[in-house]
C-alpha positions as CSV (number, residue, x, y, z in Angstrom):
1,M,293.1,147.5,-86.5
2,N,290.0,145.3,-86.4
3,T,288.1,145.2,-89.7
4,Q,285.9,142.2,-89.1
5,T,282.3,142.5,-90.1
6,V,279.6,141.6,-87.6
7,P,277.2,139.1,-89.2
8,G,273.8,140.5,-90.0
9,S,274.7,144.0,-89.1
10,V,274.8,145.6,-92.5
11,E,271.2,144.6,-93.3
12,R,270.0,146.0,-90.0
13,I,271.9,149.2,-90.5
14,N,270.5,149.7,-94.0
15,Q,266.9,149.2,-92.7
16,V,267.4,151.9,-90.0
17,M,269.0,154.3,-92.5
18,D,266.1,153.8,-94.9
19,V,263.6,154.7,-92.2
20,L,265.5,157.8,-91.3
21,A,265.9,158.9,-94.9
22,D,262.2,158.5,-95.5
23,N,261.6,160.9,-92.6
24,G,264.0,163.6,-93.5
25,V,266.8,162.7,-91.1
26,A,270.3,162.5,-92.8
27,F,273.8,162.2,-91.3
28,K,276.0,164.6,-93.2
29,E,279.3,163.4,-91.8
30,P,280.8,160.2,-93.2
31,L,281.7,157.0,-91.3
32,W,285.3,156.4,-90.6
33,F,285.0,152.6,-91.1
34,A,282.8,150.5,-93.3
35,A,279.3,149.9,-92.0
36,G,279.1,146.7,-90.1
37,T,282.7,146.7,-88.8
38,E,283.0,145.2,-85.3
39,L,283.9,147.6,-82.5
40,V,287.1,147.4,-80.5
41,S,286.8,146.6,-76.8
42,S,286.8,150.3,-75.7
43,G,284.0,151.0,-78.2
44,K,281.9,148.1,-76.9
45,E,282.4,149.3,-73.4
46,S,281.3,152.8,-74.5
47,V,278.1,151.3,-76.0
48,R,277.5,149.4,-72.8
49,K,277.8,152.5,-70.6
50,S,275.5,154.4,-72.9
51,Q,272.9,151.6,-72.6
52,L,273.2,151.7,-68.8
53,T,272.8,155.5,-68.8
54,H,269.6,155.1,-70.8
55,E,268.2,152.4,-68.5
56,Q,268.6,154.8,-65.6
57,K,266.3,157.4,-67.1
58,P,262.7,157.5,-66.0
59,L,260.2,155.2,-67.7
60,L,257.5,156.6,-70.0
61,S,254.9,155.6,-67.4
62,E,256.4,158.2,-65.1
63,L,256.2,161.0,-67.7
64,M,253.0,162.7,-66.7
65,G,253.9,162.5,-63.0
66,L,257.3,164.2,-63.6
67,A,255.8,166.9,-65.8
68,Q,252.9,167.7,-63.4
69,A,255.3,167.8,-60.4
70,A,257.7,170.2,-62.2
71,Y,254.7,172.4,-63.3
72,D,253.1,172.3,-59.8
73,A,256.4,173.4,-58.2
74,Q,256.0,176.8,-59.9
75,N,252.4,177.1,-58.7
76,R,251.2,178.7,-61.9
77,Q,248.1,181.0,-61.9
78,D,246.5,182.9,-64.8
79,L,244.7,186.2,-64.0
80,N,242.2,187.8,-66.4
81,V,242.2,191.6,-66.0
82,M,241.0,194.6,-68.0
83,L,244.0,196.6,-69.2
84,S,242.5,199.9,-68.1
85,T,242.5,198.8,-64.4
86,I,246.2,198.2,-63.9
87,S,249.1,200.5,-63.1
88,M,252.6,200.4,-61.9
89,T,253.7,201.4,-58.4
90,P,256.9,203.5,-57.8
91,D,258.7,200.4,-56.7
92,G,258.1,198.7,-60.1
93,L,255.2,196.4,-59.2
94,L,252.2,195.9,-61.3
95,T,248.9,196.4,-59.4
96,R,245.1,196.8,-59.6
97,G,245.0,198.8,-56.4
98,R,246.1,195.9,-54.2
99,K,249.5,194.4,-53.4
100,G,251.5,194.5,-56.6
101,L,253.5,191.7,-58.3
102,S,256.9,191.9,-59.9
103,I,257.0,191.8,-63.7
104,T,259.6,190.4,-66.1
105,Q,261.3,192.1,-69.0
106,T,259.2,190.1,-71.4
107,C,256.0,191.1,-69.7
108,L,257.1,194.8,-69.7
109,G,257.4,194.7,-73.4
110,Q,254.1,193.0,-73.9
111,L,252.4,195.5,-71.6
112,V,253.4,198.7,-73.4
113,N,252.8,197.0,-76.7
114,K,249.2,196.2,-75.8
115,A,248.7,199.6,-74.2
116,D,250.2,201.9,-76.7
117,G,251.5,199.9,-79.7
118,V,255.2,200.4,-78.7
119,T,257.4,197.5,-79.6
120,Y,260.7,196.1,-78.2
121,A,260.5,198.4,-75.1
122,G,261.1,195.6,-72.6
123,P,264.9,195.7,-72.4
124,Y,264.9,199.5,-72.1
125,L,262.3,199.6,-69.4
126,A,263.9,196.7,-67.4
127,Q,267.2,198.6,-67.0
128,L,265.5,201.8,-65.7
129,P,265.3,202.5,-61.9
130,P,261.9,201.3,-60.6
131,K,260.4,204.8,-60.2
132,K,261.4,205.9,-63.7
133,R,260.2,202.6,-65.1
134,A,256.8,203.1,-63.4
135,E,256.5,206.6,-64.9
136,N,257.1,205.3,-68.4
137,V,254.7,202.4,-68.0
138,N,251.9,204.5,-66.5
139,Y,252.4,207.0,-69.3
140,H,251.6,204.3,-71.9
141,L,248.7,203.0,-69.8
142,E,247.2,206.6,-69.6
143,N,247.5,206.8,-73.4
144,F,245.5,203.6,-73.6
145,R,242.8,204.8,-71.3
146,A,242.6,208.1,-73.2
147,A,242.3,206.2,-76.5
148,M,239.7,203.8,-74.9
149,T,237.6,206.8,-73.8
150,S,237.8,208.4,-77.2
151,E,236.8,205.2,-78.9
152,A,233.8,204.7,-76.5
153,A,232.7,208.2,-77.0
154,K,232.3,207.9,-80.8
155,G,228.7,208.6,-81.8
156,Q,227.6,209.3,-78.2
157,P,226.8,212.8,-76.8
158,G,228.4,213.6,-73.5
159,C,230.4,211.0,-71.5
160,P,230.5,207.5,-72.9
161,S,228.5,204.8,-71.1
162,D,230.0,202.1,-69.0
163,E,229.0,199.6,-71.6
164,A,230.8,201.5,-74.3
165,L,233.9,201.9,-72.1
166,A,233.9,198.1,-71.3
167,K,233.6,197.3,-75.0
168,A,236.6,199.6,-75.9
169,D,238.7,198.1,-73.1
170,K,241.1,195.2,-73.6
171,E,240.9,192.0,-71.6
172,V,244.4,190.4,-71.0
173,V,245.7,187.4,-69.2
174,L,248.5,187.8,-66.7
175,R,250.5,184.6,-66.4
176,T,252.0,184.3,-62.9
177,M,254.3,181.8,-61.1
178,I,256.3,181.3,-58.0
179,D,260.0,182.0,-58.5
180,P,261.8,178.9,-57.1
181,A,264.7,181.1,-55.9
182,T,262.8,183.8,-54.1
183,K,259.5,181.9,-53.4
184,V,257.6,185.0,-54.4
185,R,254.9,185.2,-57.1
186,G,255.6,187.3,-60.1
187,I,254.1,188.0,-63.5
188,Y,256.1,186.5,-66.3
189,A,253.8,187.2,-69.3
190,M,250.8,189.1,-70.5
191,V,248.9,187.4,-73.4
192,S,245.6,187.9,-75.1
193,T,242.5,185.9,-74.3
194,T,242.9,184.1,-77.6
195,Y,246.2,182.7,-76.6
196,E,245.9,178.9,-76.4
197,R,247.5,177.5,-73.3
198,Y,250.0,174.7,-74.0
199,D,252.2,174.3,-71.0
200,L,254.4,171.5,-69.8
201,P,251.6,169.1,-68.7
202,Q,249.9,169.5,-72.1
203,G,253.2,168.7,-73.8
204,A,253.6,165.5,-71.8
205,Q,250.0,164.6,-72.4
206,A,250.6,164.9,-76.2
207,F,253.1,162.1,-76.0
208,V,250.9,160.0,-73.8
209,D,248.0,160.3,-76.3
210,A,250.3,159.6,-79.3
211,L,251.7,156.4,-77.6
212,A,248.2,155.0,-77.9
213,N,248.7,154.8,-81.7
214,V,252.0,153.0,-81.6
215,S,253.5,149.8,-80.1
216,Q,250.2,147.9,-80.4
217,Q,251.6,144.8,-82.1
218,P,251.1,141.6,-80.1
219,G,254.2,140.1,-78.6
220,R,256.2,143.4,-78.6
221,R,257.4,145.4,-75.7
222,G,257.3,148.5,-77.8
223,L,258.1,152.1,-76.9
224,L,256.1,152.1,-73.6
225,D,258.6,149.6,-72.1
226,Q,261.7,150.4,-74.0
227,A,261.8,154.2,-74.2
228,R,262.7,156.6,-71.5
229,C,261.7,160.2,-70.8
230,E,263.1,163.4,-69.6
231,V,261.4,166.6,-68.4
232,W,263.2,170.0,-68.1
233,V,261.7,173.3,-67.0
234,S,263.2,176.7,-66.3
235,G,260.8,179.6,-65.8
236,P,258.5,179.7,-68.8
237,R,260.7,177.4,-70.9
238,W,260.1,173.7,-70.8
239,K,261.1,170.6,-72.7
240,V,259.9,167.0,-72.9
241,M,262.1,164.3,-74.5
242,I,261.4,160.7,-75.4
243,H,264.6,158.6,-75.7
244,I,265.2,155.3,-77.3
245,H,268.4,153.3,-77.2
246,N,269.8,150.4,-79.3
247,P,269.4,147.3,-77.1
248,I,271.6,145.0,-79.2
249,N,274.4,143.2,-77.4
250,T,277.7,145.1,-77.6
251,D,279.3,142.2,-79.4
252,A,276.7,142.4,-82.2
253,Y,276.8,146.2,-82.4
254,A,278.8,147.7,-85.3
255,V,280.1,150.8,-87.0
256,G,277.2,152.5,-88.7
257,D,274.6,151.4,-86.1
258,V,272.4,154.1,-84.7
259,L,273.1,154.2,-81.0
260,R,270.2,156.2,-79.8
261,G,267.4,158.6,-80.8
262,W,265.0,161.1,-79.4
263,V,261.9,163.2,-79.9
264,C,262.1,166.6,-78.3
265,L,259.1,168.9,-77.8
266,K,259.9,172.5,-76.6
267,G,257.7,175.2,-75.5
268,V,257.9,178.8,-74.1
269,D,254.6,179.6,-72.4
270,D,255.0,183.4,-72.2
271,G,253.7,184.2,-75.7
272,T,257.2,184.9,-77.2
273,S,257.8,181.7,-79.1
274,A,256.0,179.0,-81.0
275,L,256.0,175.3,-80.0
276,S,258.6,173.2,-81.8
277,I,259.4,169.5,-82.2
278,E,262.4,167.8,-83.6
279,V,263.6,164.2,-84.1
280,G,267.3,163.4,-83.6
281,F,269.6,160.4,-83.7
282,V,273.2,159.5,-82.8
283,R,275.2,157.1,-85.0
284,T,278.5,155.3,-84.4
285,R,281.1,156.3,-87.0
286,C,284.3,154.6,-85.6
287,V,285.3,151.3,-84.0
288,N,285.8,153.2,-80.6
289,N,282.2,154.5,-80.7
290,T,283.0,158.0,-81.8
291,V,279.5,159.3,-82.9
292,I,277.9,161.8,-85.2
293,Y,274.5,163.5,-84.9
294,A,271.6,164.2,-87.1
295,K,268.3,166.1,-86.5
296,S,265.2,166.7,-88.5
297,V,264.1,170.2,-89.3
298,G,262.3,171.4,-86.2
299,N,258.7,172.3,-87.1
300,K,257.0,175.2,-85.3
301,F,253.4,175.6,-84.2
302,R,251.5,178.6,-82.9
303,H,249.6,178.7,-79.6
304,S,246.3,178.5,-81.4
305,K,243.7,175.7,-81.7
306,A,244.8,175.1,-85.3
307,G,248.5,175.1,-84.4
308,I,248.0,172.7,-81.5
309,A,245.9,170.3,-83.6
310,K,248.8,170.2,-86.2
311,L,251.3,169.7,-83.4
312,A,249.4,166.6,-82.2
313,G,249.8,165.0,-85.6
314,E,253.5,165.8,-85.7
315,V,254.0,164.2,-82.3
316,R,252.3,161.0,-83.5
317,K,254.5,161.1,-86.6
318,A,257.7,161.6,-84.6
319,L,256.9,158.8,-82.2
320,G,256.1,156.6,-85.2
321,V,259.6,157.1,-86.5
322,L,261.1,156.0,-83.1
323,D,258.7,153.1,-83.1
324,N,259.9,151.9,-86.5
325,I,263.5,152.1,-85.5
326,Q,262.7,150.3,-82.2
327,T,261.0,147.6,-84.1
328,I,264.1,146.9,-86.3
329,W,266.3,146.8,-83.2
330,E,263.9,144.6,-81.3
331,E,263.7,142.1,-84.2
332,A,267.5,142.0,-84.4
333,A,267.9,141.6,-80.6
334,Q,265.0,139.2,-80.0
335,A,265.1,136.7,-82.8
336,P,264.4,133.3,-81.3
337,I,267.5,131.4,-80.2
338,I,265.8,128.2,-79.2
339,D,263.3,125.7,-80.4
340,A,259.8,126.2,-79.1
341,V,259.8,122.8,-77.4
342,Y,261.9,124.3,-74.6
343,Q,260.1,127.5,-73.9
344,G,259.0,126.3,-70.5
345,D,262.3,125.7,-68.7
346,V,265.2,128.1,-69.3
347,K,267.6,126.1,-67.2
348,H,267.0,123.2,-69.6
349,V,267.9,125.5,-72.4
350,F,271.2,126.5,-70.9
351,R,272.0,122.8,-70.3
352,R,271.3,121.9,-73.9
353,L,273.4,124.9,-75.1
354,V,276.3,123.6,-73.0
355,E,275.9,119.9,-73.8
356,E,275.6,120.5,-77.5
357,G,278.6,122.7,-77.7
358,H,277.0,126.1,-78.4
359,F,278.5,127.4,-75.2
360,R,281.9,126.0,-74.1
361,L,284.4,126.9,-71.3
362,P,287.1,124.4,-70.6
363,G,287.8,123.6,-66.9
364,Y,284.2,123.9,-65.7
365,S,281.6,121.2,-65.4
366,T,278.3,121.4,-67.2
367,D,276.4,121.8,-63.9
368,T,278.7,124.7,-62.8
369,L,278.2,126.5,-66.1
370,V,274.4,126.0,-66.1
371,D,274.2,127.3,-62.5
372,R,276.2,130.4,-63.3
373,L,274.2,131.1,-66.4
374,M,271.0,130.8,-64.4
375,E,272.4,133.3,-61.9
376,G,272.9,135.7,-64.8
377,W,269.4,135.0,-66.0
378,N,267.8,135.7,-62.7
379,R,269.3,139.2,-62.7
380,E,267.3,140.1,-65.8
381,P,264.7,137.5,-66.6
382,S,262.9,137.9,-69.9
383,K,261.6,135.9,-72.9
384,Y,263.7,133.1,-74.4
385,T,265.3,135.2,-77.1
386,R,268.7,135.8,-78.5
387,A,269.1,139.1,-76.5
388,A,267.9,137.5,-73.2
389,I,270.2,134.5,-73.5
390,S,273.1,136.6,-74.5
391,N,272.5,139.1,-71.7
392,S,272.4,136.3,-69.2
393,M,275.9,135.2,-70.3
394,T,277.2,138.8,-70.2
395,W,275.8,139.2,-66.7
396,A,277.5,135.9,-65.6
397,A,280.8,137.1,-67.1
398,H,280.9,140.3,-65.2
399,T,279.3,139.4,-61.8
400,Q,281.0,136.1,-60.9
401,S,284.5,135.0,-60.3
402,W,286.3,133.1,-63.1
403,K,289.7,131.4,-63.3
404,S,291.1,134.0,-65.7
405,Y,290.3,137.1,-67.7
406,E,290.5,134.9,-70.8
407,D,287.4,133.1,-69.5
408,I,285.5,136.3,-69.3
409,E,286.5,137.3,-72.8
410,S,285.4,133.9,-74.1
411,I,282.0,134.2,-72.5
412,E,281.5,137.6,-74.0
413,E,282.6,136.4,-77.4
414,Q,280.2,133.4,-77.3
415,A,277.4,135.6,-76.1
416,G,277.9,137.9,-79.1
417,R,278.0,134.9,-81.4
418,L,274.8,133.4,-80.1
419,L,273.1,136.8,-80.5
420,V,273.8,137.1,-84.2
421,Q,273.7,133.4,-85.3
422,E,270.7,131.2,-85.4
423,V,271.0,128.3,-82.9
424,R,268.5,125.5,-82.9
425,V,268.5,123.3,-79.9
426,L,267.8,119.7,-80.7
427,T,264.7,118.0,-79.3
428,P,265.2,114.9,-77.1
429,E,264.1,112.7,-79.9
430,Q,266.7,114.2,-82.3
431,V,269.4,113.8,-79.6
432,A,268.4,110.1,-79.2
433,Q,268.5,109.5,-83.0
434,N,272.0,111.1,-83.2
435,E,273.3,109.0,-80.4
436,A,271.8,105.8,-81.9
437,R,273.4,106.7,-85.2
438,Q,276.8,107.3,-83.5
439,N,276.6,104.0,-81.6
440,R,275.7,102.1,-84.7
441,F,278.8,103.4,-86.5
442,A,280.9,102.8,-83.4
443,N,280.0,99.1,-83.4
444,L,281.2,98.6,-87.0
445,D,284.5,96.7,-87.2
446,L,286.4,98.6,-89.8
């Protein structure tokens, strides 16, 4: 069993774990191998597949479009009505004297609670036949109208005035949407006018706003380029997730590394549940990339102005955690591999790496190796960094024909070594000095 430690991995792992500990994220299950242990080939392949899966997710720049499209597909509409004006038809539809709308179990419970103070009636009413259900609902609505009239009549002789009746009435908001299955509009919630709307688009916008406070350092790609997003919606329930993934080359990845992380914002916009946010991470515990999970305690926020203001701060804090982790990964993956003198010509960099022995493959000419490395580079051009150079070699290994499988393994091994070891390419002046020194000693008659 492989127990080799990947150079530089332990320090990187400790940095990440310190950030997580400072933010209340702890992995309760132990590692099966020492932190920093190199993965076996199947583990490396598992990490690579995970990286590819992450890359296929939508970019953060697509988040608002995805959220708005999912929301628009339900064609939401909110209707403000006075509670005294509604009733239920014998076929179970809620109406104000016009064509009625279907009503969910959740909304049934909210309706009779606002009308007559009865709680937890939704499940019972939902299982009744439509006619019987209508009788029950209308009974509670009649009780409300009677109580409203009684309240309006207090201190007034005779019949209460319209103004007094209106004051005693209750204004409610009926939340409606188009059912994707039936294509028919229905009422999914009844909330008060103080209910602060915070639906899927608002959740996505919270992330967009929070991103303005992170990833601003010069020279960094940051979350906006590195992270991916996910939007999920089912009826009134929705979820927005921001994903990050460890970009380090699989040969430099080790046991104890955090593979990926996420921030998840969940909402149920029918008035039955608070908004919640959690931060989670996945860590490799074994050389075959068996993983363990850890999540922060999910904070909850009411649908109120104060609750939403607090939520905005938590979203910024959560994205800050992801950004800190991404920074550590980026520094590990993008430490310079070449001297600044060559940052204008990547082909020249590859040639120097081959000629100076940093990249070797017997049986191939220097020109052939340089051309194949350039083909790998052109698939994913980037800055001249450890990660970019290493990725070019990995692309070349897997997309071109080589004489043997051992050649492919050698390329991958050298790519991983170049990723974690500092390589300084000599300047032309330094090369000339070395050659002159070698020639001088070669001419000595010893």
